[in-house]
C-alpha positions in Angstrom: 35.7 -27.8 11.0 35.9 -31.5 11.8 39.6 -31.5 11.3 40.0 -28.6 13.8 37.8 -30.4 16.3 39.8 -33.6 16.0 43.0 -31.6 16.5 41.5 -29.9 19.6 40.5 -33.3 21.1 43.9 -34.7 20.4 45.7 -31.8 22.1 43.2 -31.9 25.0 43.9 -35.6 25.5 47.6 -34.7 25.7 46.9 -32.2 28.5 44.8 -34.7 30.4 47.5 -37.3 30.1 50.0 -34.7 31.3 47.7 -33.9 34.2 47.5 -37.6 35.1 51.3 -37.9 35.2 51.8 -34.9 37.5 50.3 -34.1 40.9 49.9 -30.5 40.0 50.1 -28.2 37.0 51.0 -24.5 36.8 48.1 -22.3 35.9 48.0 -18.8 34.4 47.2 -17.2 37.7 50.3 -18.7 39.4 48.5 -21.0 41.9 48.2 -24.9 41.7 45.2 -26.9 40.6 45.6 -30.2 42.4 44.5 -33.4 41.0 41.3 -33.5 43.0 39.5 -30.6 44.7 36.9 -31.5 47.2 35.1 -28.2 47.5 32.9 -27.3 44.4 32.9 -23.6 45.5 36.7 -23.6 45.6 36.8 -25.2 42.2 34.5 -22.6 40.8 36.6 -19.8 42.2 39.8 -21.3 40.9 38.4 -21.9 37.4 36.9 -18.5 37.1 40.2 -16.9 38.2 42.2 -19.0 35.8 40.0 -18.3 32.9 40.3 -14.6 33.4 44.1 -14.9 33.3 44.1 -16.9 30.1 45.9 -15.1 27.3 46.4 -17.8 24.8 44.7 -21.1 23.7 47.3 -23.2 25.5 46.3 -21.7 28.8 42.7 -22.3 28.0 43.3 -26.0 27.2 45.3 -26.4 30.5 42.4 -25.1 32.5 39.9 -27.2 30.5 42.0 -30.4 31.2 41.8 -29.6 35.0 38.0 -29.2 34.8 37.7 -32.5 32.9 39.9 -34.3 35.4 37.5 -33.1 38.2 34.5 -34.3 36.1 33.1 -30.8 36.0 33.1 -30.3 32.2 29.4 -31.2 31.9 28.3 -28.5 34.3 26.5 -25.5 32.9 28.4 -23.1 35.1 31.8 -24.2 33.9 30.5 -24.3 30.3 29.3 -20.8 30.5 32.7 -19.6 31.8 34.7 -21.5 29.1 32.5 -20.3 26.3 32.9 -16.7 27.4 36.7 -17.1 27.6 36.8 -18.8 24.2 34.8 -16.0 22.7 37.2 -13.5 24.1 40.1 -15.3 22.5 38.2 -15.7 19.2 38.3 -19.5 19.3 34.6 -20.2 18.7 35.3 -23.8 17.5 36.6 -24.7 21.0 33.5 -23.0 22.5 31.2 -25.1 20.4 33.1 -28.2 21.5 32.7 -27.3 25.2 29.0 -26.5 24.6 28.4 -29.9 23.0 29.7 -31.7 26.1 27.2 -30.1 28.5 24.6 -32.5 29.5 21.7 -30.1 30.0 22.7 -26.5 29.1 20.7 -23.7 30.7 19.7 -20.4 29.2 23.0 -18.8 30.4 25.1 -21.3 28.4 23.0 -20.7 25.3 23.4 -16.9 25.8 27.2 -17.2 26.1 27.4 -19.3 22.9 25.0 -16.9 21.0 27.1 -14.0 22.1 30.3 -15.7 21.1 29.0 -16.5 17.6 27.9 -12.9 17.2 31.3 -11.6 18.3 33.0 -14.0 16.0 31.0 -12.8 13.0 28.9 -15.9 12.7 25.4 -14.4 12.9 23.6 -17.2 10.9 24.9 -19.8 13.4 23.8 -17.6 16.3 20.2 -17.5 14.9 20.2 -21.2 14.3 21.3 -21.8 17.9 18.5 -19.5 19.1 16.0 -21.5 17.2 17.4 -24.7 18.7 17.2 -23.1 22.2 13.5 -22.6 21.7 13.0 -26.1 20.4 14.7 -27.4 23.6 12.2 -25.5 25.7 14.7 -23.0 27.2 13.1 -19.7 28.1 15.1 -16.8 26.6 16.3 -13.9 28.8 16.7 -10.2 28.0 20.4 -11.0 27.4 19.4 -13.6 24.8 17.4 -11.1 22.8 20.1 -8.4 22.9 22.5 -10.6 21.0 20.0 -12.3 18.8 18.8 -8.9 17.6 22.4 -7.9 17.0 22.9 -11.1 15.0 19.8 -10.2 12.9 21.4 -6.8 12.3 24.5 -8.5 10.9 22.5 -10.3 8.3 19.9 -7.7 7.5 17.8 -7.3 5.4 17.8 -11.1 4.8 16.7 -11.7 8.4 14.0 -9.0 8.5 11.2 -11.6 8.9 13.2 -13.5 11.6 13.9 -10.2 13.4 10.2 -9.4 13.4 9.4 -12.8 15.0 12.2 -12.2 17.6 10.8 -8.7 18.4 7.3 -10.1 18.8 8.6 -12.8 21.2 10.5 -10.3 23.2 7.3 -8.3 23.6 5.4 -11.4 24.5 7.9 -12.3 27.3 7.8 -8.8 28.7 11.3 -7.6 27.5 10.0 -4.9 25.3 10.8 -2.1 27.8 14.3 -3.5 28.6 16.8 -0.8 27.8 19.4 -3.2 26.2 16.7 -4.8 24.1 15.4 -1.4 23.0 18.9 -0.2 22.1 19.5 -3.3 20.0 16.2 -2.8 18.2 16.9 0.8 17.5 20.3 -0.1 16.0 18.5 -2.7 13.9 15.8 -0.4 12.6 18.3 2.3 11.7 19.9 -0.1 9.2 16.7 -1.5 7.8 14.8 0.5 5.2 12.1 -2.0 4.4 8.8 -0.4 5.0 7.0 -3.7 5.5 9.4 -4.6 8.3 9.0 -1.3 10.0 5.3 -1.5 9.8 5.3 -5.0 11.4 7.4 -3.7 14.2 5.0 -0.7 14.7 2.1 -3.1 14.8 3.8 -5.4 17.3 4.4 -2.5 19.7 0.8 -1.3 19.3 -0.7 -4.7 19.9 1.2 -4.9 23.2 -0.2 -1.5 24.2 3.1 0.3 23.9 1.9 3.2 21.8 4.9 5.4 22.8 7.4 3.0 21.2 5.2 2.4 18.2 5.0 6.2 17.6 8.7 6.6 18.1 9.3 3.9 15.5 6.9 5.5 13.1 8.6 8.9 13.4 12.0 7.3 12.9 11.0 5.5 9.6 13.2 6.6 6.7 10.1 6.6 4.4 6.6 6.3 5.7 4.3 4.2 3.6 0.5 4.5 3.4 0.2 1.2 5.2 2.4 2.5 8.1 0.2 5.6 8.4 -2.9 3.4 8.4 -1.4 1.1 11.0 -0.7 3.9 13.4 -4.1 5.5 12.9 -5.9 2.1 13.5 -3.8 1.5 16.6 -4.8 4.9 18.1 -8.4 4.1 17.2 -8.3 0.7 19.0 -6.8 2.3 22.1 -9.5 5.0 22.1 -7.1 7.9 21.5 -9.3 9.7 19.0 -7.4 13.0 19.3 -4.1 11.4 18.3 -5.7 9.4 15.5 -7.3 12.6 14.2 -4.0 14.6 14.3 -2.1 11.8 12.5 -4.9 11.5 10.0 -4.7 15.2 9.2 -0.9 14.9 8.7 -1.3 12.0 6.3 -0.2 13.2 2.9 -2.2 10.7 0.8 -5.3 9.1 2.2 -6.8 5.9 0.8 -10.0 4.0 1.3 -8.6 2.2 4.4 -7.6 5.5 6.0 -11.1 6.9 5.7 -12.7 3.6 6.8 -10.5 3.6 9.9 -11.4 7.1 10.9 -15.1 6.5 10.4 -14.8 3.4 12.6 -12.8 5.4 15.1 -15.5 8.1 15.4 -18.3 5.5 15.5 -16.7 3.6 18.4 -14.9 6.2 20.5 -16.4 9.7 19.9 -18.7 12.2 18.3 -17.3 13.8 15.2 -18.6 17.3 14.4 -20.4 18.2 11.2 -17.4 19.5 9.4 -15.6 16.2 10.0 -18.5 14.1 8.7 -18.9 16.3 5.7 -15.2 15.8 4.9 -15.5 12.0 5.3 -18.5 11.9 3.0 -16.7 14.0 0.4 -13.8 11.6 0.5 -16.1 8.7 -0.2 -17.4 10.6 -3.2 -13.9 11.0 -4.6 -13.0 7.4 -3.9 -16.2 6.1 -5.4 -16.8 4.1 -2.2 -20.6 3.8 -2.1 -20.8 1.3 0.8 -18.5 3.4 2.9 -20.5 6.5 2.1 -23.7 4.7 3.2 -22.0 3.8 6.4 -21.1 7.4 6.9 -24.7 8.4 6.2 -25.8 5.9 8.8 -23.3 7.3 11.3 -24.7 10.8 10.6 -28.2 9.6 11.5 -27.1 7.6 14.6 -25.1 10.5 16.0 -28.0 12.9 15.9 -26.7 15.2 13.1 -29.4 17.2 11.3 -29.6 15.5 8.0 -31.1 18.6 6.6 -28.0 20.5 7.4 -27.0 22.0 4.1 -23.3 21.2 4.4 -23.7 17.5 5.3 -26.6 17.2 3.0 -24.7 18.7 0.0 -21.9 16.3 0.7 -24.3 13.3 0.6 -25.9 14.5 -2.6 -22.5 14.8 -4.2 -21.3 11.4 -2.8 -24.4 9.5 -4.0 -24.3 11.2 -7.4 -20.6 10.4 -8.0 -21.0 6.8 -6.9 -23.9 6.3 -9.4 -26.7 6.1 -6.9 -28.8 8.8 -8.5 -32.0 7.9 -6.7 -30.4 8.3 -3.3 -28.8 11.5 -4.4 -32.1 13.0 -5.5 -33.9 11.7 -2.4 -31.4 13.5 -0.1 -31.5 16.6 -2.3 -35.3 17.0 -2.2 -35.3 16.4 1.6 -33.1 19.4 2.2 -34.9 22.5 3.6 -32.7 24.8 1.6 -30.1 24.4 -1.1 -26.8 26.1 -1.7 -25.2 26.2 -5.1 -23.0 23.2 -4.3 -26.2 21.1 -3.8 -27.6 22.2 -7.1 -24.3 21.6 -9.0 -23.8 18.2 -7.5 -27.2 17.0 -8.4 -27.1 18.4 -11.9 -23.6 17.1 -12.6 -24.5 13.7 -11.3 -27.5 13.5 -13.7 -25.5 14.8 -16.6 -22.5 12.5 -16.0 -24.8 9.4 -16.0 -26.7 10.3 -19.2 -29.8 11.8 -17.6 -29.7 14.9 -19.8 -33.5 15.6 -19.6 -33.5 15.3 -15.8 -30.4 17.5 -15.5 -32.0 20.2 -17.6 -35.2 20.0 -15.7 -33.3 20.5 -12.4 -31.5 23.4 -14.0 -34.8 25.1 -14.8 -35.9 24.6 -11.2 -32.7 26.4 -10.2 -33.5 29.2 -12.6 -37.1 29.5 -11.4 -36.2 29.5 -7.7 -34.2 32.7 -8.0 -32.7 32.2 -4.5 -29.5 30.9 -6.0 -28.0 31.8 -9.3 -26.0 29.3 -11.5 -22.3 29.8 -11.9 -19.7 28.6 -14.4 -19.6 25.1 -12.9 -23.4 24.7 -13.3 -23.2 25.6 -17.0 -20.3 23.1 -17.6 -22.6 20.4 -16.3 -25.7 21.4 -18.4 -23.6 21.9 -21.5 -22.0 18.5 -21.0 -25.5 17.0 -20.7 -26.5 18.6 -23.9 -23.4 17.3 -25.6 -24.0 13.7 -24.6 -27.7 13.9 -25.5 -27.1 15.6 -28.9 -29.2 18.7 -27.9 -27.4 21.2 -30.1 -29.9 24.0 -30.1 -30.5 23.7 -26.4 -26.8 23.9 -25.9 -26.5 27.0 -28.0 -29.3 28.7 -26.1 -27.7 27.9 -22.7 -24.3 29.1 -23.9 -25.9 32.4 -24.9 -27.9 32.6 -21.7 -24.7 32.2 -19.7 -23.0 35.2 -21.3 -26.0 37.4 -21.8 -28.4 36.5 -19.0 -25.9 35.8 -16.2 -22.8 37.7 -17.4 -20.6 34.7 -16.9 -17.6 35.0 -19.2 -16.9 31.7 -21.1 -14.0 29.7 -19.8 -12.0 27.1 -21.8 -14.2 24.5 -20.1 -17.4 26.0 -21.6 -15.8 26.3 -25.1 -14.7 22.7 -24.8 -18.3 21.6 -24.1 -19.5 23.5 -27.1 -16.8 22.0 -29.3 -17.8 18.6 -28.0 -21.5 19.3 -28.6 -21.0 20.4 -32.2 -18.4 17.7 -32.9 -20.6 14.9 -31.7 -23.3 16.2 -34.0 -20.9 16.1 -36.9 -20.7 19.9 -37.3 -17.0 20.0 -37.4 -16.7 23.3 -39.3 -18.9 25.0 -36.7 -16.8 23.4 -33.9 -13.6 24.8 -35.5 -15.3 28.2 -35.8 -16.1 28.2 -32.0 -12.4 27.6 -31.3 -11.3 30.4 -33.7 -13.8 32.8 -32.0 -12.6 32.1 -28.5 -11.7 35.1 -26.3 -9.1 33.0 -24.5 -6.3 30.8 -25.7 -7.7 27.3 -26.4 -6.2 24.6 -24.2 -5.6 20.9 -24.7 -9.1 20.0 -23.6 -10.6 22.1 -26.4 -8.4 20.7 -29.1 -8.8 17.2 -27.7 -12.6 17.5 -28.1 -12.1 18.5 -31.7 -9.6 15.7 -32.4 -12.0 13.1 -30.9 -14.8 14.4 -33.1 -12.6 14.2 -36.1 -11.8 10.6 -35.4 -15.5 9.8 -35.0 -16.4 11.4 -38.3 -13.2 10.4 -40.1 -12.1 14.0 -40.9 -8.4 13.4 -41.3 -7.4 16.9 -42.4 -9.0 18.7 -39.6 -7.9 16.0 -37.1 -4.3 16.5 -38.3 -4.5 20.2 -37.5 -6.0 19.6 -34.1 -3.3 16.9 -33.3 -0.5 19.4 -34.2 -1.9 21.9 -31.8 -2.2 19.3 -29.1 1.4 18.1 -29.5 2.6 21.6 -29.3 0.6 22.3 -26.1 1.3 18.9 -24.4 4.3 17.2 -26.2 4.3 14.5 -23.5 0.6 13.6 -23.7 0.4 10.0 -24.9 -3.4 10.2 -25.4 -3.1 12.7 -28.2 -0.6 10.6 -30.1 -2.8 7.5 -29.7 -5.8 9.4 -31.1 -3.7 10.6 -34.0 -2.5 7.1 -34.7 -6.1 5.7 -34.7 -7.2 8.6 -36.9 -4.6 7.8 -39.6 -5.0 4.1 -39.3 -8.7 4.5 -39.8 -7.9 6.3 -43.1 -5.3 3.6 -44.0 -2.5 6.2 -44.0 0.1 3.8 -42.6 3.1 6.0 -43.4 1.6 8.7 -41.1 1.0 6.1 -38.4 4.7 5.0 -38.6 5.8 8.7 -38.5 3.8 9.4 -35.3 5.0 6.3 -33.6 8.6 7.3 -34.5 7.9 10.8 -33.1 6.6 9.2 -29.9 9.7 7.1 -29.6 12.0 10.0 -30.3 10.4 12.1 -27.7 10.2 9.3 -25.2 6.4 9.5 -24.9 4.9 6.6 -23.1 1.5 5.8 -21.7 1.8 7.0 -18.1 -1.6 6.0 -16.9 -2.8 2.6 -18.4 -6.5 2.0 -18.7 -8.0 0.8 -15.5 -11.4 0.1 -13.9 -12.4 -0.5 -10.3 -15.3 -2.3 -8.8 -16.7 -2.1 -5.3 -18.1 -5.4 -3.8 -19.4 -5.4 -0.3 -17.3 -2.4 0.7 -14.1 -3.7 -0.9 -12.6 -1.8 -3.9 -11.0 -4.0 -6.6 -8.9 -2.3 -9.2 -8.0 -3.7 -12.6 -5.2 -2.3 -14.7 -4.5 -3.1 -18.4 -2.3 -6.2 -18.7 -1.8 -6.4 -14.9 -1.8 -9.9 -13.3 -1.6 -8.9 -9.7 -5.2 -9.3 -8.6 -5.9 -12.4 -6.5 -8.8 -13.4 -8.8 -6.7 -13.0 -12.0 -6.5 -16.7 -12.9 -10.3 -17.3 -12.4 -11.1 -14.1 -14.4 -8.8 -15.1 -17.2 -10.3 -18.6 -17.4 -13.9 -17.3 -17.5 -13.1 -14.6 -20.0 -11.3 -17.1 -22.3 -14.3 -19.5 -22.0 -16.6 -16.6 -22.8 -14.6 -15.7 -25.9 -14.6 -19.3 -27.1 -18.4 -19.5 -26.6 -19.1 -16.3 -28.4 -17.1 -17.5 -31.4 -19.2 -20.6 -31.9 -21.3 -21.0 -35.0 -24.7 -19.3 -34.7 -23.5 -16.7 -32.2 -23.7 -13.2 -33.7 -22.7 -11.2 -30.7 -19.0 -12.0 -30.7 -18.1 -9.1 -33.0 -17.7 -6.7 -30.2 -15.3 -9.0 -28.4 -13.4 -10.4 -31.4 -11.2 -7.5 -32.7 -9.4 -6.7 -29.4 -9.0 -10.4 -28.6 -7.3 -10.8 -32.0 -5.0 -7.9 -31.2 -3.8 -9.5 -28.0 -4.4 -13.2 -27.9 -1.9 -13.7 -25.1 -3.9 -11.6 -22.7 -7.6 -11.9 -23.0 -8.2 -9.7 -19.9 -8.6 -6.4 -21.8 -12.2 -5.4 -21.5 -12.6 -3.7 -18.1 -16.4 -3.8 -17.9 -16.4 -7.5 -18.8 -13.8 -8.1 -16.1 -15.9 -6.2 -13.6 -19.0 -8.3 -14.5 -17.0 -11.5 -14.2 -15.4 -10.6 -10.9 -19.0 -9.7 -9.7 -20.1 -13.2 -10.8 -17.2 -14.9 -9.0 -17.2 -12.9 -5.7 -20.8 -11.7 -5.3 -22.7 -14.5 -7.0 -25.2 -11.9 -8.2 -26.4 -11.2 -4.6 -24.4 -8.1 -3.7 -24.6 -4.5 -4.8 -21.8 -3.8 -7.3 -20.6 -0.4 -8.6 -18.0 0.0 -11.3 -16.0 3.0 -12.5 -13.3 3.5 -15.0 -10.6 6.1 -15.9 -11.8 5.8 -19.5 -15.5 6.6 -19.2 -17.8 7.0 -16.2 -20.0 4.0 -15.6 -23.1 3.8 -13.5 -24.0 1.2 -10.9 -24.7 -2.2 -12.4 
């Protein structure tokens, strides 16, 4: 580059010397540029006409020499014209030399150079010059943004972040509706498939109040992420457009906690949702395990004047509190209802059963039977049979199973048989559990055989467990949990050859654990999820440090409670973050300091509020 500039300067000096030795020089347009021209307007006209006629670099140098002779080469007007001509001829080095000689270049000169760099396939240099333009305090024009965005397009996706900043500045300066700027942006977006970048652009338009452009970008996205959906819904909510937010929310394929929170805030701030909407929101909180959000929805119901005793909203609240582990609140809402439908009964009974309150679940079931207004169904009996299984109430479970078929004429489904197998298996009556399977009127499914396999592992019955595992592998050859249980069963019996055989079978069939163990904890409305061996949580370093210190403390002499922690720690010394409940307690200690309500849940077993 430096050699070329030196060569340009040398040739330019020759032209100036030639100009000094001659009163006039021929120009491309055929007229004469005299040694001095008194009228600046005439000079401008002659220079512009000459530059338009230039067809080679020699003509361009000739005109440049005349401009220098008239001491006009530092003027922004002439620099603009020269840079444009240089770009047209593809000699960008000469253009940069002319630009460097301008004393105080204005925005038009910067625009010409940026355009030239873009046209000459030097987008990185164009972006650098744009940054220098801003540092010099020059205010960009719509023309500036057009070619800066095109330069971003040339280096995309590397300049995605830079493009986002450029777009935001264009909106800030009022050029968002300029047709040329919009066209350049559309071209840029069509070549960028980064969901984060698209979302940033959507958010930028929305914050400027241009919801039409934000929606157009959203609809044009190659692949819409959950964050993009939430951004659009939140933008409509901020602008008070409840109808559009609701329609978009209904279209959303997969709603998360943020989606529901946004809609609740939207309704609370801008409008009055109907009972069906609130029941849906509360049900979503139940499935998400979002207790704080559910309480907020409950409060919204009260503030908006809904009848709390409405059976549909009431049943949703009963279900939500039960699934979130707040059994007292669930029962409080349940007993305040003026009438109960079957969903209310099932929700309350299932909640008590799932959280180990078997006696209370059975008591509530008896109230249902005594009321005679509503008859239990198959779902009800699944809950009470499950409660009996967890409480070890074998005879009560047998009586309820018989009552279901004889008293209520409900044909047993695989779920009911699975509960009975689980009930008998937990009690160690494995032969009776196998007899239940053999007497089934329907084909046993994986859940039934899985209950038997789990019981065989608990009671170390390798022979029956092997038969159950064979059935499971035939029904679900890709189910990793069945293989894991079989491995543990054989390892417990020290049959290592069988362990190796099953692991080889898993490898041959390509079976992998598709859903690693995870737990999630809600702290002050925010849900934190932990996955086995994952290190992505922002508190990971602090959690790991505390868990390591806890492990070291429990292994000190005189401490007898370290046995529960020691075996898994020895299995995976490199990653002590393996106990989900311990992690949840530690994160609670770090973030809540013991002063905030905390609820935990797991995909391994259901946990109550702690």
